[in-house]
C-alpha positions in Angstrom: 104.6 98.3 -34.8 101.0 99.6 -36.6 98.0 97.9 -35.2 94.5 97.0 -36.8 91.7 98.0 -35.6 88.6 96.4 -35.3 85.8 98.2 -35.1 83.0 95.4 -35.5 81.9 91.3 -36.9 82.6 93.5 -40.3 86.4 94.0 -39.9 87.0 90.3 -38.4 85.2 88.8 -41.5 87.1 90.9 -44.1 90.7 90.5 -42.9 89.6 86.5 -42.9 88.1 86.8 -46.3 91.8 88.8 -47.2 94.0 86.1 -46.3 95.7 83.8 -49.0 95.1 80.6 -47.2 94.6 79.0 -44.1 98.0 78.7 -42.1 99.8 79.7 -39.1 98.3 79.2 -35.7 95.0 79.3 -37.3 95.9 76.5 -39.9 96.9 74.4 -36.6 93.2 75.0 -35.6 91.5 74.6 -38.3 94.0 71.5 -38.7 92.9 70.4 -34.8 88.8 71.5 -35.0 89.3 68.4 -38.2 91.2 66.2 -35.7 87.9 66.4 -33.6 85.7 65.2 -36.4 88.3 62.7 -37.1 87.8 61.4 -33.4 84.1 61.4 -34.3 84.4 59.4 -36.7 86.8 56.9 -35.1 84.5 56.4 -32.5 81.2 56.3 -34.6 83.0 53.0 -36.3 84.6 51.5 -33.9 82.1 48.6 -33.7 81.9 48.5 -36.9 85.2 47.0 -38.1 84.8 43.9 -35.1 80.9 44.0 -35.1 80.5 40.7 -36.2 83.3 39.1 -33.7 81.5 41.7 -30.6 78.1 39.7 -31.7 79.7 36.6 -30.9 82.0 37.3 -28.1 78.3 39.2 -26.6 75.8 36.9 -27.8 74.2 39.8 -29.2 70.5 39.5 -30.9 69.3 41.3 -33.9 68.0 43.5 -31.6 70.5 44.1 -29.4 72.8 44.8 -32.7 70.1 47.4 -33.4 69.7 49.2 -30.0 73.9 48.8 -29.8 74.8 50.5 -32.9 72.3 53.2 -33.2 72.4 54.2 -28.9 75.3 56.9 -29.9 73.3 58.3 -32.5 70.1 59.0 -30.9 72.2 60.3 -27.8 73.8 62.6 -29.8 70.0 63.7 -31.4 69.8 65.3 -27.5 73.2 66.6 -27.7 73.9 68.3 -30.9 71.2 71.4 -29.9 72.8 71.5 -26.8 76.6 71.8 -27.8 75.4 74.1 -30.3 73.7 76.3 -27.7 76.7 76.1 -25.1 78.7 77.1 -28.1 76.9 80.0 -29.4 76.1 81.1 -25.3 80.1 81.1 -24.0 82.2 80.2 -27.5 83.4 77.2 -29.3 86.3 76.1 -27.6 85.7 74.9 -23.7 82.8 72.6 -25.1 84.7 71.5 -27.8 87.3 70.5 -25.1 84.9 69.0 -23.2 83.5 66.7 -25.9 87.4 65.1 -26.0 86.9 64.0 -21.9 83.4 62.7 -22.6 84.8 60.8 -26.0 87.7 59.6 -23.3 84.9 58.3 -20.7 83.0 56.7 -23.7 86.1 54.7 -24.5 86.8 53.2 -21.3 83.5 52.3 -20.5 83.5 50.2 -23.6 86.7 49.2 -24.3 86.6 47.0 -20.7 82.9 46.9 -19.9 82.0 42.9 -19.2 78.6 43.0 -20.1 76.2 44.7 -23.1 74.4 47.1 -20.2 78.3 48.8 -19.9 79.1 49.0 -23.5 75.4 50.7 -23.9 76.9 53.2 -21.3 80.1 53.8 -23.2 77.9 54.5 -26.0 76.1 56.6 -24.6 79.6 59.2 -23.5 80.5 58.7 -27.1 76.9 59.8 -28.9 76.8 63.4 -26.3 80.9 63.7 -27.8 79.6 63.0 -30.7 76.6 65.6 -31.2 78.4 68.1 -29.5 81.7 68.0 -31.5 80.4 68.5 -34.4 78.2 71.3 -34.4 80.8 73.4 -33.1 84.0 72.0 -35.1 81.9 73.2 -38.5 81.1 76.6 -37.1 84.8 77.0 -36.1 86.0 75.9 -39.1 83.9 78.3 -40.8 85.0 80.6 -38.9 88.6 80.2 -39.6 87.8 79.4 -43.6 88.2 82.8 -46.1 85.3 83.0 -48.3 86.7 81.8 -51.5 88.1 78.8 -50.0 84.4 77.6 -48.2 84.0 74.5 -50.1 87.2 73.1 -48.0 85.0 72.5 -45.7 84.4 69.5 -47.3 87.4 68.4 -46.4 86.2 66.7 -42.9 83.9 64.2 -45.0 87.7 63.2 -46.6 89.4 63.0 -42.9 86.2 60.6 -42.0 87.1 58.3 -44.3 90.7 58.2 -43.2 89.4 57.5 -39.7 86.6 54.8 -40.6 89.6 53.0 -42.8 91.9 53.1 -39.9 89.8 51.8 -37.9 89.3 48.7 -40.6 93.3 48.1 -40.9 93.6 48.1 -36.8 91.1 45.3 -36.9 93.0 43.4 -39.5 96.3 43.7 -37.4 94.2 42.9 -33.9 92.9 40.1 -35.5 96.4 39.2 -36.8 97.8 39.4 -33.7 95.0 37.2 -32.0 92.8 39.3 -30.6 89.9 37.2 -31.8 86.6 38.1 -30.8 87.8 41.2 -28.5 89.2 42.7 -31.5 85.9 45.4 -31.0 87.4 46.3 -27.6 90.7 47.3 -29.2 89.0 49.4 -31.9 86.8 51.4 -29.1 90.0 51.5 -26.8 92.3 53.2 -29.7 89.7 56.0 -29.6 90.1 56.3 -26.4 94.1 56.9 -27.2 93.0 59.5 -29.9 90.4 61.5 -27.7 93.4 61.6 -25.2 95.5 63.1 -27.4 93.4 65.8 -28.9 92.1 66.5 -25.5 95.9 67.4 -24.7 96.3 69.3 -28.5 93.2 71.7 -28.2 93.5 73.1 -24.3 96.8 73.7 -25.4 96.7 75.4 -29.1 93.0 76.4 -29.5 92.4 80.2 -30.0 88.4 81.0 -29.9 86.6 82.5 -32.8 87.1 86.0 -33.2 83.7 86.1 -35.5 82.1 84.8 -32.8 83.3 87.1 -30.1 82.4 90.6 -32.3 78.9 89.0 -32.9 78.3 89.0 -29.2 79.8 91.9 -28.8 83.3 91.4 -27.0 85.4 93.7 -29.4 88.2 93.3 -27.0 88.3 90.0 -26.7 87.9 89.6 -30.6 91.0 91.5 -31.0 93.0 89.4 -28.4 91.8 86.6 -30.7 93.2 87.6 -33.6 96.3 88.6 -31.9 97.2 84.9 -30.4 96.1 83.6 -34.3 98.0 85.7 -36.9 100.8 87.1 -35.0 99.7 91.2 -35.8 98.9 93.8 -33.2 95.1 94.3 -33.4 93.0 96.5 -31.2 89.7 97.3 -30.4 88.4 100.6 -31.5 86.4 102.5 -28.9 83.1 102.0 -27.9 81.8 105.0 -29.3 83.6 104.4 -33.0 82.3 100.4 -32.6 79.6 99.3 -35.6 76.3 98.7 -33.9 75.4 95.0 -34.2 72.2 94.8 -35.7 69.4 92.4 -34.9 71.6 90.5 -32.7 70.0 87.0 -31.0 70.1 86.8 -27.3 67.6 85.0 -26.5 69.2 81.2 -25.9 66.9 78.2 -27.0 64.5 80.4 -28.1 67.1 81.7 -31.0 66.5 78.1 -32.9 63.1 79.2 -33.8 65.2 82.1 -36.0 66.2 79.3 -38.5 62.7 78.7 -39.3 61.8 81.7 -40.9 62.2 84.4 -43.5 65.3 83.8 -45.6 66.9 81.3 -43.0 63.5 79.0 -43.9 64.6 77.2 -47.5 67.9 76.8 -46.0 66.9 75.1 -42.7 65.0 73.1 -45.1 67.2 72.0 -47.7 70.0 71.1 -44.8 68.1 69.1 -42.8 66.9 67.0 -45.7 70.6 66.7 -47.0 71.5 65.9 -43.5 69.0 63.5 -43.2 69.7 61.2 -46.5 73.1 60.7 -46.2 72.9 59.7 -42.4 69.9 57.5 -43.4 71.9 56.2 -47.0 75.1 56.2 -45.4 74.4 54.9 -41.5 72.0 52.0 -43.3 74.3 50.7 -45.8 77.9 52.2 -45.4 78.7 52.0 -41.8 77.1 47.9 -42.0 80.3 47.2 -45.6 81.8 45.2 -43.4 78.7 43.1 -42.6 77.3 43.1 -46.2 81.0 42.2 -47.3 80.6 39.3 -45.2 77.4 39.1 -47.3 79.1 39.7 -50.6 82.3 37.7 -50.5 82.3 35.1 -47.5 82.8 34.8 -44.1 86.8 35.1 -43.9 86.5 37.8 -41.7 90.4 39.3 -43.3 89.2 39.1 -46.9 85.6 40.8 -45.9 87.0 43.5 -43.7 89.7 44.2 -46.9 87.0 44.2 -48.8 85.5 47.2 -46.8 88.1 48.9 -46.9 88.2 49.3 -50.3 84.8 50.6 -50.4 85.9 53.3 -48.1 89.3 54.0 -50.2 86.6 55.4 -52.5 85.4 57.4 -49.5 88.5 58.8 -48.6 88.2 59.6 -52.9 85.1 61.2 -52.6 85.8 63.0 -49.5 89.1 65.0 -50.4 87.7 65.8 -54.0 84.2 67.1 -52.5 85.6 71.0 -52.0 86.8 71.0 -55.5 83.4 68.9 -56.9 81.5 71.6 -54.5 83.4 74.9 -56.0 82.9 74.0 -59.7 79.3 72.6 -59.3 78.0 74.4 -56.0 77.0 72.2 -52.8 73.1 72.0 -53.8 73.9 71.1 -57.0 76.5 68.1 -56.0 74.3 67.4 -53.5 71.4 66.9 -56.1 73.8 64.4 -58.7 75.4 62.6 -55.5 72.0 61.9 -54.3 70.9 61.0 -57.8 73.9 59.0 -58.8 73.8 56.6 -54.8 69.9 56.0 -55.5 70.8 54.1 -59.1 73.5 52.1 -56.7 71.0 51.2 -54.5 68.9 50.2 -57.0 71.2 47.9 -58.4 72.3 46.4 -55.2 69.0 45.7 -54.7 67.9 43.8 -58.1 71.1 42.2 -58.4 73.2 41.9 -55.7 73.0 38.3 -55.6 73.9 37.5 -59.4 76.8 40.2 -59.5 79.9 38.9 -60.5 83.0 39.7 -57.8 84.1 42.6 -60.0 80.9 44.4 -60.2 80.9 43.5 -56.5 83.6 45.5 -55.8 82.8 48.3 -57.7 79.3 49.2 -56.8 79.2 49.7 -53.3 82.8 51.5 -53.9 80.8 53.7 -56.6 78.0 54.5 -53.9 80.3 55.5 -51.3 81.9 57.9 -54.0 79.1 59.3 -54.8 78.0 59.8 -51.2 81.1 61.1 -49.9 82.3 63.4 -53.1 78.3 65.4 -52.6 75.8 64.9 -50.2 77.7 62.7 -47.9 80.2 66.4 -47.2 77.5 69.1 -48.0 74.9 68.7 -45.3 77.1 69.8 -42.8 78.8 72.4 -45.1 75.6 73.9 -46.3 74.6 74.2 -42.7 78.0 75.8 -41.2 77.5 78.4 -43.8 74.1 79.0 -44.2 73.5 81.2 -40.3 75.5 83.8 -39.2 78.0 83.4 -36.3 75.6 83.7 -33.3 72.9 81.6 -35.0 75.8 78.9 -36.6 76.2 76.5 -34.2 72.7 76.3 -32.7 71.5 75.9 -35.7 74.7 73.2 -36.8 72.7 71.6 -33.7 69.0 71.6 -35.0 70.0 70.5 -38.3 72.6 68.4 -36.6 70.2 66.8 -34.6 67.7 66.1 -37.8 71.1 64.3 -39.2 71.9 62.2 -36.1 68.4 60.9 -36.4 68.5 59.6 -39.8 71.6 58.4 -38.6 70.0 56.2 -35.9 67.4 54.9 -37.8 69.8 53.9 -40.6 71.6 52.1 -37.9 68.4 50.1 -36.6 66.5 49.3 -38.8 69.2 48.0 -41.6 69.7 44.8 -38.9 65.8 44.6 -38.4 65.1 44.7 -42.9 67.6 42.6 -43.0 67.1 39.4 -40.9 63.4 40.1 -41.9 63.4 40.6 -45.9 67.1 39.9 -46.5 69.4 42.0 -48.3 68.4 43.1 -52.3 64.7 44.2 -50.6 66.7 46.2 -47.8 68.9 47.6 -50.4 65.3 48.8 -53.0 63.5 50.4 -50.0 66.4 52.2 -48.5 66.8 53.5 -52.1 63.6 56.0 -51.9 65.9 58.0 -49.7 68.1 59.7 -51.8 65.2 59.7 -54.7 63.1 62.0 -52.3 66.6 64.0 -51.1 67.5 64.7 -54.7 63.9 66.0 -55.5 64.4 68.3 -52.9 67.7 69.6 -53.8 66.7 70.5 -57.3 63.7 72.2 -56.2 65.6 74.6 -53.6 67.6 77.0 -55.2 69.8 78.4 -51.8 73.6 77.7 -52.2 75.7 79.2 -49.9 78.8 79.3 -51.9 76.9 81.4 -54.4 75.5 83.6 -52.4 76.5 87.8 -52.6 77.5 88.1 -49.6 77.8 86.0 -46.5 75.9 85.6 -43.7 77.7 87.7 -40.8 77.0 90.3 -43.1 73.5 89.8 -44.6 72.4 92.1 -41.9 73.5 95.7 -43.4 73.1 94.4 -46.4 69.8 96.0 -47.7 68.2 93.6 -50.4 67.9 91.3 -46.5 67.5 93.7 -44.3 63.3 93.7 -44.6 63.2 90.0 -44.7 64.8 89.2 -41.8 63.6 91.9 -39.9 60.3 90.7 -41.0 61.6 87.1 -39.8 62.8 88.4 -36.2 59.5 90.4 -35.4 61.4 93.5 -35.4 63.6 92.2 -32.6 66.3 95.7 -33.2 
């Protein structure tokens, strides 16, 4: 049986890019990584569907609701870069599996918590798991995806809304079972079941990223991973025949500075803008859709939850369409269009929500979610993941993800406070500023990784990039 010889990262990337699809063990790894993102969405939205009953159950004030709902995102701000650093230093798989353990612990604490304070402890662990997992999972997905399929990374957005919708369906089921004001406990407990299942599956079937190993100079490990993943024989070239590693980033947290220099700076600004903008608009509006539904459709729990479910079905549609939209328009342009459309929807809600006929009361929030999920909702993390080379990828995702988590935390924090003090209409109008500003930035910065001539892992060997990167990295070769 002939053996593929691996000399360096170019051979790994070239082999993966030549694959006709993402199948076999690679496909299983790809979907298990997406399963982790399902868990992140499921855990984050577990309180959303039952927030009304939970507020009554624990007799929470508006301030307590704001703190509780935003805590996981504040924690994720810290753990996003920590997770990225761990993954770039030690590999993708160990921190991914550890994140599932943290999610399981967070679900257990929250589900059985007798007090508000212990629910906060549970949400702390959920935030840590979310922060670690998201940056790494997206990096891993990119490293198993052939170049012509890169827009498929946006599939995570459809998975997110599937998780949110599953929570809403479970909430209706638990309500009909007579769970009453304890619905939220069942929701967060269900997240623990998902976390345990994924913990076992990822432990058994995940394989380390060969792209990461090759960029770290671990060619033997990269060859071993390739053999496990693709079922063919790969071997490492003799040391003297291996490709040199150009400008390898080896200084841990100091590598973070590299994404703010040279060719990486506009990429970082673009990805961060999309991440922050989409996080604020989603977590200030989309996450609170069950509460908004109560305002729009009355105080019946099942009717309001079904209304929120309809909204999120548009999220599933937009999320699974986003790879095709991104392929047609490019991730940057699709984000600009999506932000512009979301701006219009928020204006309409802000000006007319009290007088909307029932059809438009359903349609406008549904279109908000559709335009969000089909454009910027998916693209911030995809652009971040695809814009940096392997040993910077998870770390960059961590930093940019932390900025996105800041946006999420602000959205979760300000919505209940603005709604209480100003009312729903003015709240929508204030939030409309966010997608408008993000649309402008997406229109000005022209970088798009799906339109780039070479992969970031191979830019270091491309003449047109060498001088810029070497200057940016202060001649560290």
